[in-house]
Backbone as CSV, one residue per row, in Angstrom:
resi,resn,N_x,N_y,N_z,CA_x,CA_y,CA_z,C_x,C_y,C_z
1,MET,-37.071,-10.720,11.133,-36.224,-11.440,12.048,-35.061,-12.119,11.303
2,VAL,-35.370,-12.804,10.231,-34.315,-13.456,9.453,-33.437,-12.399,8.790
3,GLU,-34.058,-11.291,8.360,-33.296,-10.221,7.726,-32.281,-9.624,8.686
4,ASP,-32.646,-9.518,9.960,-31.719,-8.979,10.957,-30.513,-9.891,11.147
5,ILE,-30.761,-11.184,11.154,-29.668,-12.141,11.335,-28.747,-12.124,10.124
6,VAL,-29.331,-12.178,8.943,-28.533,-12.171,7.714,-27.781,-10.849,7.588
7,GLY,-28.449,-9.746,7.908,-27.794,-8.438,7.848,-26.626,-8.342,8.806
8,GLY,-26.776,-8.893,9.999,-25.692,-8.879,10.967,-24.508,-9.718,10.520
9,VAL,-24.794,-10.880,9.943,-23.719,-11.755,9.460,-22.990,-11.108,8.287
10,VAL,-23.748,-10.538,7.352,-23.137,-9.877,6.194,-22.315,-8.679,6.638
11,ARG,-22.820,-7.908,7.578,-22.099,-6.750,8.091,-20.795,-7.192,8.777
12,PHE,-20.860,-8.272,9.544,-19.665,-8.782,10.228,-18.595,-9.191,9.221
13,PHE,-18.979,-9.977,8.216,-18.005,-10.426,7.232,-17.502,-9.275,6.362
14,GLY,-18.352,-8.304,6.081,-17.923,-7.130,5.321,-16.877,-6.335,6.074
15,ARG,-17.089,-6.138,7.361,-16.108,-5.412,8.169,-14.822,-6.210,8.306
16,PHE,-14.950,-7.522,8.447,-13.768,-8.372,8.562,-12.928,-8.303,7.297
17,ILE,-13.547,-8.396,6.141,-12.821,-8.343,4.869,-12.207,-6.961,4.662
18,ALA,-12.935,-5.903,5.007,-12.399,-4.554,4.867,-11.194,-4.351,5.783
19,GLN,-11.281,-4.818,7.018,-10.161,-4.691,7.951,-8.954,-5.484,7.466
20,LEU,-9.185,-6.666,6.949,-8.101,-7.493,6.423,-7.435,-6.814,5.233
21,PHE,-8.233,-6.242,4.343,-7.718,-5.543,3.172,-6.876,-4.339,3.589
22,ILE,-7.351,-3.571,4.543,-6.621,-2.392,5.014,-5.314,-2.808,5.684
23,GLU,-5.346,-3.859,6.477,-4.136,-4.325,7.140,-3.089,-4.786,6.131
24,ILE,-3.522,-5.505,5.115,-2.574,-5.988,4.109,-1.934,-4.820,3.374
25,ILE,-2.749,-3.873,2.960,-2.216,-2.730,2.221,-1.277,-1.905,3.101
26,LEU,-1.706,-1.590,4.310,-0.894,-0.722,5.162,0.365,-1.430,5.648
27,GLU,0.221,-2.646,6.111,1.368,-3.332,6.707,2.392,-3.773,5.667
28,LEU,1.949,-4.418,4.622,2.885,-5.000,3.673,3.328,-4.020,2.597
29,LEU,2.388,-3.350,1.982,2.718,-2.553,0.810,3.274,-1.172,1.140
30,ILE,2.906,-0.614,2.271,3.411,0.719,2.605,4.511,0.653,3.655
31,LYS,4.262,-0.057,4.748,5.265,-0.100,5.814,6.468,-0.965,5.460
32,GLY,6.292,-1.964,4.616,7.409,-2.833,4.244,8.517,-2.093,3.517
33,PRO,8.228,-1.487,2.353,9.277,-0.715,1.667,9.751,0.485,2.485
34,GLY,8.842,1.117,3.216,9.235,2.263,4.041,10.216,1.878,5.120
35,TYR,10.014,0.717,5.737,10.939,0.234,6.765,12.311,-0.052,6.170
36,LEU,12.326,-0.717,5.019,13.616,-1.040,4.399,14.376,0.214,3.988
37,ILE,13.682,1.190,3.429,14.333,2.435,3.018,14.838,3.210,4.243
38,ALA,14.012,3.294,5.296,14.434,4.009,6.506,15.606,3.309,7.167
39,LYS,15.636,1.985,7.126,16.748,1.247,7.713,18.045,1.512,6.951
40,ILE,17.959,1.620,5.623,19.141,1.911,4.817,19.631,3.340,5.053
41,ILE,18.710,4.278,5.110,19.094,5.690,5.234,19.623,6.010,6.632
42,PHE,18.946,5.556,7.671,19.311,5.942,9.036,20.277,4.973,9.704
43,LYS,20.587,3.839,9.091,21.547,2.864,9.610,21.197,2.359,11.011
44,SER,19.922,2.385,11.351,19.483,1.864,12.642,18.116,1.210,12.457
45,GLU,17.599,0.655,13.516,16.288,0.012,13.460,15.194,1.060,13.670
46,PRO,14.479,1.429,12.612,13.396,2.397,12.787,12.159,1.734,13.388
47,ASP,11.328,2.535,14.020,10.061,2.036,14.547,9.123,1.784,13.368
48,VAL,8.546,0.600,13.319,7.716,0.204,12.184,6.475,1.095,12.063
49,ASP,5.968,1.595,13.176,4.754,2.408,13.155,5.039,3.903,13.114
50,SER,6.260,4.294,12.799,6.605,5.712,12.833,6.141,6.433,11.562
51,PHE,6.090,7.735,11.680,5.699,8.592,10.564,6.712,8.496,9.426
52,VAL,7.980,8.354,9.768,9.042,8.284,8.767,8.867,7.045,7.888
53,VAL,8.571,5.914,8.491,8.416,4.663,7.745,7.227,4.763,6.794
54,ILE,6.116,5.285,7.266,4.926,5.417,6.425,5.176,6.420,5.301
55,THR,5.862,7.523,5.609,6.163,8.524,4.587,7.070,7.950,3.512
56,PHE,8.117,7.221,3.909,9.005,6.605,2.922,8.272,5.555,2.095
57,GLY,7.360,4.821,2.707,6.593,3.831,1.964,5.707,4.466,0.909
58,ILE,5.033,5.551,1.261,4.181,6.248,0.298,5.029,6.879,-0.799
59,LEU,6.149,7.490,-0.420,7.040,8.089,-1.421,7.593,7.033,-2.374
60,PHE,7.901,5.845,-1.854,8.386,4.756,-2.696,7.373,4.432,-3.786
61,TRP,6.109,4.270,-3.406,5.083,3.906,-4.403,4.801,5.062,-5.353
62,LEU,4.878,6.303,-4.864,4.691,7.450,-5.751,5.809,7.526,-6.787
63,LEU,7.048,7.365,-6.336,8.176,7.404,-7.275,8.138,6.230,-8.241
64,LEU,7.724,5.072,-7.777,7.601,3.915,-8.656,6.530,4.162,-9.722
65,GLY,5.422,4.765,-9.325,4.364,5.074,-10.281,4.777,6.138,-11.282
66,VAL,5.426,7.194,-10.805,5.882,8.254,-11.702,6.950,7.725,-12.655
67,GLY,7.860,6.891,-12.142,8.892,6.305,-12.994,8.300,5.370,-14.044
68,GLY,7.322,4.578,-13.650,6.659,3.697,-14.607,5.924,4.472,-15.682
69,TYR,5.273,5.551,-15.267,4.569,6.385,-16.239,5.564,7.055,-17.192
70,ALA,6.703,7.518,-16.672,7.716,8.148,-17.518,8.279,7.151,-18.530
71,LEU,8.514,5.929,-18.097,8.979,4.897,-19.029,7.926,4.584,-20.088
72,TYR,6.676,4.536,-19.671,5.596,4.274,-20.616,5.505,5.377,-21.659
73,VAL,5.614,6.610,-21.215,5.527,7.736,-22.148,6.718,7.753,-23.093
74,SER,7.911,7.485,-22.579,9.083,7.569,-23.429,9.199,6.395,-24.391
75,PHE,8.839,5.200,-23.981,8.977,4.046,-24.868,7.681,3.659,-25.579
76,GLY,6.551,4.059,-25.033,5.275,3.668,-25.618,4.707,4.685,-26.579
77,ALA,5.402,5.779,-26.808,4.872,6.837,-27.657,5.061,6.535,-29.150
78,GLY,5.960,5.617,-29.487,6.223,5.301,-30.884,5.088,4.521,-31.517
79,GLY,4.997,4.585,-32.816,3.967,3.856,-33.537,4.324,2.382,-33.717
80,ASN,3.422,1.626,-34.265,3.650,0.206,-34.478,4.331,-0.080,-35.810
81,ALA,4.489,0.929,-36.626,5.040,0.703,-37.964,6.474,0.577,-37.891
């Protein structure tokens, strides 16, 4: 009986934290840069939930990661001597 109550509470908070984490990642980190890029390219107000905004957001982070890796390889390859 106590296990059922504790399990239900833990499950509720686990789902709440997971939903909050997903919302933060999707809304701020992907849709934010995607919206700004789409607004610059199309010169109009794009729909925040559109495929274009999400695609630009993902492409932004991919290009940022590839660019960071390229900089690391080019400048970090030298020795310490």
